N, C-alpha and C positions, 0 to 999 in steps of 0.2 A: 600604736598601729589599732587603729580602724578600719570600716567599710569605708570612710569618705575619703581615704587613701587609695582605694582603688579605681580605674581608669575604666568606664563605660564603653567606651570612643576609640578607634586611632586617633594616635599623636600626629599632632599635623608639623611635617617637617619645611620649612620657609628658606627657601634658595633665594637668595640675591642675585639678581643676574642685570646686565648693561643691557640695552639697548641700541644694535647697529645696525647700519643701513647698507642691506645686501641685493645689488641690483641686477647681479649676475644670470637671474635666473626671471629677469622681466619678460617679458611680452611685447612684442610693437603692438601698436592700437591700429585698428584699423585702417583701411588706406587711403580713405578721407581725410583723415589727420594727419597733416606732417610736424605735429609736435612730438619730441623725443618721451618715451614712456616715462611716467611717475615713479620714483623708488619707493620700494614698498619695507615696511617693517620687520622687523625679525629679532627675537630673543634665542641669545644663545650666551650659554656659561662661560664665564668668565677663565673656566681652566681649559678651554678650549683655544688652544691657539693657533690662529692659520699662519699656514707657510709662508716664508717673507719672500718680495717678490725682486729680484736681485739678476744681474746676469749671468745669464749664461740656464736659466730655468726654464723649464718648458711650460707653457699657459696656452690656453685657450680663450675661444671671446665669440659670444653671438655672433652671426654671419650678418645679420640684418644691420649691427650695430652700425655698418657702412654703407647701408642704404642713403642715408643723409636725408633730407629734402623729400624724395621720394619712394615711398615703400616697394623694394622689393626689386630696385632698379642694381641692386650687386647680387642681393642674396638670392633670385632667382636663379635655379636648375645649381648651387651650391649645395654644400655639404651642408647640417644644421649647424656645425660647430668648424671656425678654424681655429688651428694650432701652428704652433711657431715658439721660435726661442729667442728670448728674452735679449738684445744687444746693449742698451742705458735708460736709464732712469733719468729724470730732472723734476724734480716736484711731482705730484703726483700723473704724471707723463711718461709713458714708458713706449720707448721704442722696440719695434719686435721684425723678427727674420719671419715672414709668415711660410708657412711650408706650399703652403698650394700655390705659389707663382714667386717666389723667391726674390720678395722683396720688401723692404723694410718701411713700415707704416706706426704712425703713433694711434696710442690707443690709452685710454682715461684708466688708471690703476684698476677705478672701483667695478669696471668693468670687466678684467680680466678673473682668470682662475686658475689656478696653479696645479697641475697636471700632478697625478701622485703617480709613478713607474708601477705598474703591474706585471710580477713573474706570473710569465704562461708557464707549460707543460715545459715546451721547446726550448724558452732560454733557460730554465731550472737545469734541464738536460744537458744543454750546451756548456751550462759553467760547471755542470759535475765531472761532463767529458773534458775537459780543459784541465781541468784543475787534479786529473786523474794520470794524465799526462806526466810519466817519468823523466828525468834526465837521459838521453841518450848517451852511450857509450861513444870514443869517440871512432871516426868510419875504418880506422885499422882491425878494427877487431868484430869478429861473426857473433860471438853471444854478445850478449849485455853485460853481466856481472861476472866476474870470477869464480871460478867453484872452490876453489882453496888457491894457498900463498904461493905455490909455485906455479899458476895461470897466472897470479895478477903479476909475478915477477917478469912475463913475458910481454905484456902489452907496455905501448904509448905511456899510458899516464903510469907507471907503477911507483913512482914518489909517493904519487896519492894517496896510491893503497899502503904501502909503506906505512905514512901516517897516522892512518886512520886506524892503523892496527897497532902501532905505538902506543896511541891515545887509550884504546881498549885493553892494554894490557897494564897500561901506567892506573888503570881505575880498578880493577884485578891484583894488581898490587898493592895498593893505596889501599885496600880493602882487607888487602890479609886470607883471599878467599880461595887460593893453594898452597901447596908445599910440595916439594919435590921428594919423594922417598925411594927409596928400591924395592924392587918387583918385590924379593923376598920378603920384604917388612909387611906387604897386606896381609891386616885382619884378615884370619879366617871366616872364610864365609863371607863377605864384605863385595861387593859388586864391582865393577869396573867398565865403565860407560865411556864411549866416543863423545868425545865435545864439538856440536855443531859449529860451522865457519859461515856466517851470511855478509856476503860482500853487497852491501846496493848503494844505490848514488840519488841523493834525496831531492825535490823538486828544485830545490834551490841549488843544485847542483854541487850543494856539498858532500864529500866523500864520506860512508859511514859502514864499518865494520862493528859485527856482535859475534859473542864467543858466546855461547850457551849450553849447558849440563844435558845432554838428551835424556830427560826423567821420563819419556815415554819405557823406558828399556829397563828402567828402573819395577820391583818384585812387589805388587801391593799387600801391606801388613807384613811383611819383611825389611825394605830398604826404607819405607815411608806408613807412616797413617793417617791423619788426617790432610787432605789437601785442599780442604776449604779457601778460600781468599776471598774477601769484602772489595767487590768493584761495584763500579757502576752501572745500571744496566741500561740500554738505548731510551725506554721510555723513562727512566728518573733524572739523564741528561736532558733529555726534550722539555721535561715536564719544569727546571730547572732553568734552561734557556727562556723559553717563556715567561717565567714569572720573573725574570731580571729585564725582560723589554717591556712586562706589563708596569712594571716599577721604574724605568728607566734607570738602570744601574749597572755598570759598566762589570765585566765579568771578565776577571783574572786570575793565573794560572801559577803554578809552580812546577818544576820538575825534579826529582831528587836524583841526582847523578849516579848511576847502575845501583839503584834501588833493590835491586834481584840480588846484591851482593853483601848486603848491608843485614844478612841472618847467618845467624851458629849452622852450622847442619849437628843434625844430635846424634843421626847413624851414621857409623863411618860408609862412605864411598867413593868411589876412585873415578878420575876418569884417567884415560890414555892422552898423550899428549900430542897438539893440534900439529899441524902441515906446517906452522910459521915456529914452532918451538925451537929456541936457540940461533932462528934467525936475525928474528926481528930487535932484539935486542943488539943488533951489529949493528956500525955506523954505516951512514948512504956508501959511504968510499968501499966499505966489505960488503956491504949488499950489490954495488955496482960488480963486481968480481964475480959474485956469485949468480946476478943476469947475465953476464957475457957466457959462462958456460950453459944456462939456461937455453939463452940464443942459438950456440950450437948446436944443440937437442933440435932446437924450432926448425932450424935451418936445414937440419939432416933430414928429420923424419918428422918435420912440421907436427899442427896441433896433437897428431894422435901419438906419437914420440913424447911432448910433455905429458899425456894422458898418463902414459903407460908409466914412467918415470914417476909419476906422483900414485898411483898403485900399485909400486911396487916399493916405496917408501911407506905408505900404511899400513899396508901389507907386514913388512917387516918390523914398523911402530910397534902391532901388535899384536902378531906370534912369538914375537922373540923381544919384549920388553925388556930395557935393563932398569929404567924407571917410569913410574906412574907419579900421576900430581892426587894427592889426596884434597877432597873438598871440605873446606872448613868451614 
């Protein structure tokens, strides 16, 4: 190691480039000349790939390209750029359906420039608005989603709701998440909480049911300790997606089925039986008989009668429960 190894000036980086012909930005000659403008040379990096001109691609061209031998004969009074959609391509000649007159004319490929779609605030908001619209319920129902299992049973699409409930129950059962115990066997001082029931229809029309423990009713320091959960922030997700786009990588994801059930409950916690308990395990034929009884209430007292029946069943299951579910 000596002083002769120390660089006193900046290192020069040599980059190999190709010379390509770009005639798009050429300007026409003066009106006294009828010759086409000469192409000029520019340098572009090898890594920059121009979009391909193929059928359906949006392109633009300088308007004066159609003036022919007389400058201004066509371009006068028209916009600087003409835009259109590629119809076909043969060799270096491209047929384009031009927006200005809805007619098809040929143009040389070197004179065309591919248009890149740019999202405006209006287009982005429109996309978000369309994506946020959820699938609507059948027309014979006033409310969007059922509030509980009894509400679902009086709907015309009750079989699909039952299917969603059965699927959720299978997940709880496969993970051994609950155990039915007698109310008298509850550990002294343990908390009994309700199980929330969330009925939704996804954007793709799939019926979904989620059953969740209402942990907001638990007591801090007694029923639970640390509530930290490792999650990704919004800024972190945006940075990750930006990095993937910059590197040209495909983003893939995976989902752990009922992942929230794959942990063990360390402190004894119990839950009241949900509205579908003892019903959702029945066959569709047996449930059809139960639905007939619910439809009788609907016909006699309307939805108010169904809601009253639901409230009475909930009050009975919580004020005088014979069994509860222990969360494991």
